[in-house]
N, C-alpha and C positions, 0 to 999 in steps of 0.2 A: 503494500499500499504506499502511496505517495503522501508525504507531509512536506509542505512548502514553508519556509521561514523568511520573513521579510521584516524590515524595521530599521531603526537607528540606535546607535550606541554612542557613548562618549568616546574621545580619542583614545587609542591604545596606550598613549603615554600616561593617562590617568590610571589605567588598569595596571601597569607595571609599577607605577608610583604609589599604588595602593591608596588612591585618593577617591573622594566621592564620585560615584559612577552612575551616569544616568543611562536608562535603558528604555526602549519603546519598541515592542516586538509584536508581530502578528504571526500566528501559527495557523496553517489552514490544512484540514484533513477533509476527505470526501464527505464525511457525515458530521463533522464538528469544526469549530474554530475556537481559537483562544488569543487573548491580548494580554500583554504584561507591560505595565508602565510604572516608573518610579526610579528610586536611587538605591544604591548599596554603598553605605559610607565607607567600608573597607573591603573592597572587592576580593582581595587575595586571601583575607581572613574569613570572608563570608559572614561579616558581622555588620551591624547597622542597616539590615535589610527593611526597606519600606517600599512595598510593591502592591499596586492595585491591579487585580486580575479579574478577567471575565472569561468564562467558559460557556460556549453556546453549543448545544448539541441538537442538530437537526433531526437525526434518525437514530434515536437510542437503540432501537432494535438492531439495526445493522452494525452500529458501533459495538455493542456487546456480543454480536453474534448469535442472537436469539433465532432459533429455528421454528418453523411452522407458524409464524406470526401472520394473522389474516388481516390486520389492520394497523394503521399508524398509531403510535402511542400518544397521540395528542400534539399540543402546541410544542414548538422548539423549547428546550429546557435551557434557561440561562441562570448561571451561577456566578454571583459577584463576591469577592473576598478582598480583604486586605491583609498582606502577609508581612509580619514584623519580627525583628530579632536576628537570630543567627541559625547556622545549621545545626548547631547544638541545642538551641532552644527556640523553636518556631511557634510563634503565636499567630494564629489565624482569626482575625476579627471581622466584624461586619459581614458575616456570611448571610447571603440573602438570595432566596430564590422567589420569583414572583411571576406566575403565570396562571392559566385557568385551572390547572390541576394542583399545583403546590404553591403555598405562600408561607414561607418560613424564614426565621432569622436565627442567628446563633454565633457562637464562638468556639474555638478549640485551641488546644496546646499540645505540642509534641516536644517532649524532652528526650534527647539522645545523649545527653552528657553522662547520664548514670549507666550503671552496669546492665540494668534491664530497662529498655525504652519504655517511657510512659505516654499514654494518650488520654487526654480528658477533654470533655466537650459538654456543651450545654446547648440544646436545640429547643426552640418554641416555634409552633406553627399555628396559623389562623385557620387554615383549611388544607386538607390532604384528601384529594379525590381519587381513590385507589382505581375506580373503573376507568378513570381517564389516563392512568399511568400503566397498569398492568396490561400486557398484551392479551389479545384473544388468539388462543392457539388451536390447532387441530387437536381433536381428542387424542390422549395417549394410548398406547397399547392396552394399558391397564383399564382405562376408562372404557375403550372399545370392547373389552372382554368382561365389562361389568363389574370391575374391581374398584373399590374406594381408595385403598392405600398404594402408593406408587411403589413399584419393585425396581425401579431405575437405581443403580448404585450410586452412593454419594461420590463426589469428586472432591474431596477435601484433602489438600496436601499437608505436609508437615507443618504444624503451627509454630511459628517462632515465639521465643520467650519475650512477653510483652505485658505491661500492665495497662489495663482500661478502665477508665471510671467516666461515666456519663449520665446526664439527666435529660429527660425529654418531657415536654409539655405541650400537648396537641389539643388545641381548642376544639377541632372538628375534624373527624375522619369519616368519609362517606364511601360506600360501596353499594351501587345499585340502589336497593330500597332500604338500606340500613344507614343510620347516622349515629356515630359515637361521638359523645362530647366530653370535654374536660379530662382527657387521658393524661395521666402523668406516670412516670416510671423511672427506674434506674437500671444502668447496664454496667456490670462489673467483669473484669476478666484478669485472670492472673495465670501466666504460663499457658496450660491447656485447659484450664477450668473457666467457663463463661457463664455468667448468671444475669437473668433478667428478673428484677426484683420490684416489689412494691407498685406493680402495675395496676392502675384502677381508673374507672371512668364510668359514665353513664350510658346506658342503652335501653331503648324502649320504656323509658320511664323508671328503670331499675338501676342497680349498680352492679358492676362486675369487678372481679380481682383476678390477677394472673401472675404467676412465677414459673420460671423455667431454668433449668440447669443443664448445660451441655458439657460433658467431659470429654475432650478431644485428644487425650493422651494416646489413643490408638485412632488416628483420624479416619481411617476406613471403616471402623466399627464403633463410632461414638456411642456413649451412654448418655441418654437423655431422660430428664425427669421434668414433668409438667403438672401444675396444679392450676385449675381454673374453676372459678365459682361465680355464680350470679344470684341475685336476689330480687324479687318483686319485678320481674320483666312482665310488661303489660302485653297480653295476647292480642289485643286490639291494635298494638303498634308493631307486631311481628308479621312479616309477610314471607312467602316463599319466594323463590328466585324469579318465578314468572309474575310476581307482583299479587298473587292470590292472597286473600286475608285468611289467617289461621282461625281467629276466633273473634267473637263479639266483645267478651269480657273475660276476666280472670287474670291470675298471675301465675308465674311459673319460677321456680328456684332450681339451681342445679349446681352440682359439684362433681368434678371429674379429676382423678389423679392417676397418672400413668408413669411408669418408669420402665425402660428397656434399653437394649443395645442391639446394633446390628448395622449392616452395610447398606440399608435402605429403609425407607419409612415402613414398608411391608414387613421387613424382617425384625424391625423394633417391636411392632405391635404383635407379631406372632409369638414373642417371648415376654411380653410385657406383664407387669404386675401392678395392681392399683385398685380403684374403685369407681363405681358409677352410682350417682344419687340424683334423682329428679323428684320434685314435688310440685303438683298442680293444685291450685286453690280455686273453688267456686268459678269454673270455667264454663262458658257456653261457646262451643266450637262453632264455626261457620258451617252453614247448612251443607256446602259442597266439600268440606274438609276431607271427608273420607273418600271422595272421588278424585281428588287432585293427584295427577300423575307426578311421581317423585315427591310426594308430600313429606318424605322423611320417615325415619323409623319410629319417632315419638308418636306421630299422628297415626301410624299404622298400628301400633300397640294400643292407643287409646281407642281407636275405632274398630280394629280387627278383633279385639277380645270383648267388645261390648255388643251383644247381639241386638240392642236397640239403638245403636249409633246412627241409624238411617233416619230416625226421627228428626224433625226440623229443630235446628238450634239445640243440638244434644247437650244436656247440662251435666256437667261433671262436678260433684260436690267436693271430691278430692281424688287425687291419683298420686300414688308414690311407687318409685321404682328404686331398688337396692340391689346392685350386683357387685360382689367383690370379683376382682380379676387375678387369676393365678396362672402364671406361665402361658399367657395369651388366651385363656379361657375364662370368660365371664359366665358364672353360673349361679343360680339361686332357685330353691324349690318353691319358695313363698315370697319372692322378691317383687312381685307385682301385685299392687292393690289398687282397685278402682271402685269408688262408690258414687252411684247416681241416685236420683231420687226413687228409682224403681228397682235397682239391682245392687248387691255386693258381689264384686268379682275379684277372685283371688287366683293368682297363678305364679308362674315361674318359667324358667326356661335357660337357655344358653346361647351365647355368642362365641363363636370360634374365630378369633382375630386373625389366625393363620389362613383359613380357608375362607373367611368372611361369611360363612354360613350361619343362620340364625334359626332357632327353634323355640318358640314360646307356646305355652298352653295355659289355659285358665278355665275356672268353673264359675259360672254365674249362678247366683242364687237370689231369689226374689226377697225383697225386705218385707218385713212384717206389715200387714195391713195394706199392701199395695193391691192385691187381688189379681196378680198376673196368673196365667195358665202355666203351671209348672211344666207340664208335659210338652209345652211348646218351645221350652229352652233346651239347647243341647247340653249333654253332660259336660262336654268339654268343647271349647273353641280354641283353635290354634292359629299360629303364624309361622311360615317358613320362608324359604328363599335365601336372600343374601342382604347385607347391609345396604348395597346400592339398589336392590330390587326385592324388598320385602313384599309378601303377598299371603293371603289366607291359605293356610295349610289344609287342604281337603283331601290329600292323597295319603294313603296308609303310611308311607315312608316319612312323610313330613310330620305327621302326628305322633307316630310311635317313637320318634327320636327327640321329643320335646324334653326341655330340661328338667320337668318335674319327674323325670325318671320312669315314665311309663314303659319306655323301651326296656329298661333294666328290669322293671318289675315283670314284664313278660318273660324274660329270659330267665330270671332266677326264681320266680314265684314269689318275690317280695312285693308288697304294695305300697306305693308312695303315700306320703301324708294326705294328699288330696284325694287319691283313689281310694283310701281306706275309709273315707267318709267322715274324717274328723271335722272338716269344713261343714259337712251337712249336719252334724249333730250339734255344732256351735250355734249360738245365738244367731238369729236372722239379722240382728243389727250389730254383729261384731264389727269393730273398727278395722276393716280390711287394710286400710292405709297405714295404721299403727302396726298391724301384723307384718306388713311389707317392710316397715322401718325397723323391725324387731323390737318394738316397744310393747306389743301385746301378744300374748300367746293364745293359740287355739288348742295347743297341747303343750305338754312339757318339752317337746323335742324341738320346737321351732323358735326358741328364744333368740337365736341369732340367724339371720337370714343366710341361707347357703350353707348351714352347718349340718343339715340332715343328710344322712347317708342311708341308701337302701341296704337293708340287711338281707344277706343272702340265705334263702330258705330252700328246703327240699320242695320240688313242685307239688302242689296239693293233688291228692289223688281224685278228688271230685271235680277239680277245675271250676269250682262255684265262683270263687272271687275273680279268677282270670277271665271267665265268661262275662262277668259283669263289667269288667274293665273293657274287653273287646266291644261289648254293646255300647259303651259310652264313646269309644273311638270310631268304630266303623258302622254303628247303627244297626247291628245284626244280633 
């Protein structure tokens, strides 16, 4: 690639005499240009630097070598800075970007005089429109194959020893239909350990917090730990990617923790450990929420496990989901509780993050005094498929492999907690959300979600219980 340089400098005699040296330079690249104007007080010592710089990037995708980009990344990106100090200690002041996608300012310092270089920065932004910056790319191989997590190996080279300390304050971040405001956070790095800490902000009328750690001691297989939580997100302000509204009212809280290592995101998730917790309060879902293509796993669970979800403006008094994650498997026998004005729904299941297959099963039970026809309700309702493509599980394989261990019960003669009928014998107004959270028991065995194990037993000679389970699964 060709880079041209033109401009003026002070006479060579000033350079050799190490005297105040004026520069005015223009660098031109096919996709970018840069200007440098100012003085260097001691050019041979590289001290007393006082330079005004401007970098203009016309085509960021081409400059960075991004592949499969299907549109331009927005307006040309113009970065203005003032560089002061020396090569041993460089201060970058008056950092400024101002265009339709980004408006930010800040300062930074680079210290090279110590044994381990140190970088510090402070960045503030008025707006950050990600959908104007991020390229639209062709679907990856993983996406075309219906996978959520990328299997593309990381290309992280050896990390030099460096200290990093930074703060960010982003007034507004927008992406498609979402707007995050008042985001603040800190970034720290020492040698191969990098941390994103104390990140918080406002989203959909609620608050979120985020922290992450990346250990790059072995760059090709980094160890990553993430904790994200949000509270009081307003469903009426949350939409799907196509702009469809999720709900008329209600709030949602969630907490996700995950830690794993691997050479790709898919490999990290396949061996990850952590937990998933979601709570929904007094929600009225949109009438079409259950019919929206790609409506997401949460909507699929809420609607797919509720036999009455097709009723207009389906009302969910509460819903709680709790799944511990061990070695890439999220499983809980009673980790799903949904209460509506008509039904108590208790269930569980499994998410295999390696294969991305999901399997959930729940048992709906009419609440006292509702007057529903019990015979019209299925013994069990199920969801199968994958994280990217969840769907009602109506086939024998999908239902039999559900995380409530029905499949294991059939194989061993053991009967899971739900199939045993403990939920049936419990009060019709048992707090299924509290059961899912592990706060209320329907038996002494389910004090901790996911802690129940199916006990192996000799197959019953009469087959009575197994026949009953088969009837619940297959309707025979």
